[in-house]
C-alpha positions in Angstrom: -16.6 -27.2 51.2 -16.8 -26.4 54.9 -14.6 -23.9 56.6 -13.7 -24.1 60.2 -13.4 -21.1 62.5 -9.9 -20.2 63.5 -9.0 -21.7 66.8 -8.1 -19.4 69.7 -4.6 -19.8 71.1 -4.6 -21.3 74.5 -1.9 -18.9 75.8 -3.9 -15.7 75.6 -3.7 -12.7 77.9 -6.3 -13.8 80.5 -9.0 -11.4 81.5 -8.4 -12.0 85.2 -4.9 -10.6 84.6 -6.1 -7.3 83.0 -6.7 -4.0 84.7 -10.0 -2.8 83.3 -11.7 -0.4 85.5 -11.0 3.4 85.3 -11.0 3.6 89.1 -8.2 1.0 89.3 -6.1 2.9 86.9 -6.6 6.1 88.8 -5.7 4.4 92.1 -2.5 3.1 90.6 -1.6 6.6 89.3 -2.4 8.4 92.5 -1.1 6.0 95.2 1.4 3.9 93.3 5.1 4.1 92.5 7.0 4.3 89.2 9.7 2.4 87.4 11.3 4.0 84.4 12.6 2.1 81.4 13.9 3.2 78.0 10.7 2.5 76.1 8.1 2.7 78.8 7.1 4.0 82.3 5.6 1.4 84.6 3.3 2.4 87.5 2.6 -0.1 90.2 0.6 -0.4 93.4 0.8 -3.4 95.7 -2.5 -5.2 96.5 -3.3 -6.7 99.8 -4.9 -10.1 99.8 -8.1 -8.6 101.3 -8.2 -5.5 99.2 -10.0 -6.9 96.2 -13.5 -5.8 95.4 -14.5 -9.4 94.9 -13.1 -12.6 96.2 -12.1 -13.9 92.7 -9.4 -11.3 92.2 -6.3 -13.4 91.3 -3.1 -13.2 93.2 -0.2 -11.9 91.1 -0.1 -9.0 88.7 -3.1 -7.3 87.0 -1.8 -5.3 84.0 -3.3 -2.4 82.1 -2.0 -0.3 79.3 -2.5 3.4 78.5 -1.5 4.8 75.2 -2.4 8.4 74.6 -3.3 10.1 71.3 0.0 12.1 71.6 1.9 8.9 70.7 0.3 8.6 67.2 -2.7 7.5 65.3 -4.9 4.6 66.2 -2.8 2.2 64.1 0.4 3.1 66.0 -1.3 3.1 69.4 -2.9 -0.3 68.8 0.4 -1.7 67.6 2.0 -0.5 70.8 -0.7 -2.2 72.9 -0.4 -5.5 71.0 3.4 -5.5 71.4 3.2 -4.7 75.1 0.4 -7.3 75.7 2.5 -10.0 74.0 5.7 -9.0 76.0 3.7 -9.2 79.3 2.2 -12.5 78.3 5.6 -14.0 77.4 7.3 -12.6 80.6 4.8 -14.4 82.7 2.9 -13.3 85.8 4.8 -13.8 89.1 2.2 -15.4 91.4 4.0 -14.6 94.7 3.5 -10.8 94.4 0.1 -9.2 94.1 0.1 -5.7 92.4 -1.8 -3.6 89.9 0.5 -2.5 87.1 -0.1 0.2 84.4 2.4 0.4 81.5 2.7 3.7 79.6 4.8 3.3 76.4 7.0 5.9 74.9 7.0 6.7 71.2 10.4 4.9 70.9 8.6 1.6 71.5 7.4 1.4 67.9 10.9 1.2 66.5 12.4 -0.9 69.3 13.4 -4.5 68.8 10.7 -6.8 70.4 13.4 -8.7 72.4 14.3 -5.3 74.0 10.7 -4.6 74.9 10.2 -8.1 76.3 13.4 -7.7 78.4 12.3 -4.3 79.7 9.0 -5.7 80.8 10.6 -8.7 82.5 13.1 -6.4 84.2 10.3 -4.1 85.4 8.4 -7.1 86.9 11.5 -8.1 88.7 12.1 -4.7 90.1 8.4 -4.4 91.2 8.6 -7.8 92.9 11.7 -6.9 94.8 10.3 -3.5 95.9 7.0 -5.0 97.1 8.8 -7.8 99.0 11.0 -5.1 100.7 7.9 -3.2 101.7 6.3 -6.3 103.1 9.5 -7.1 105.1 9.6 -3.6 106.5 5.9 -3.8 107.5 6.5 -7.1 109.2 9.5 -5.9 111.1 7.6 -2.8 112.3 4.7 -5.0 113.4 7.1 -7.3 115.3 8.8 -4.4 117.0 5.5 -2.8 118.1 4.5 -6.0 119.9 
């Protein structure tokens, strides 16, 4: 009897869409803005097209998660990260806006309905997209006026 290895799902959270480096997290915290939701706080920092360290940095959101020990043991913290990762994956990555995003959950995330979590993540992405577009419009108007 032969056993086959379980197949990986095709709709995984791609590594290109993850925020992995500590320096990137610190930059988002220090220079970015915040969006508050019932079960999480979302930090974001717009990225220029030229600002990536390497040329293969994708357009769109790069997302990272921070879950401190204050929120519970490792089982609870990992459950929070899995729920958030899946909510982000299902919400999609808007390709028209480039930003680094860090999501900090609150303890209430564990007891929250997953549909609520998914809606809050999608709403946060919408708010971030609108805020970044508004910032780009202001910068464009300022550049046009200065010429």
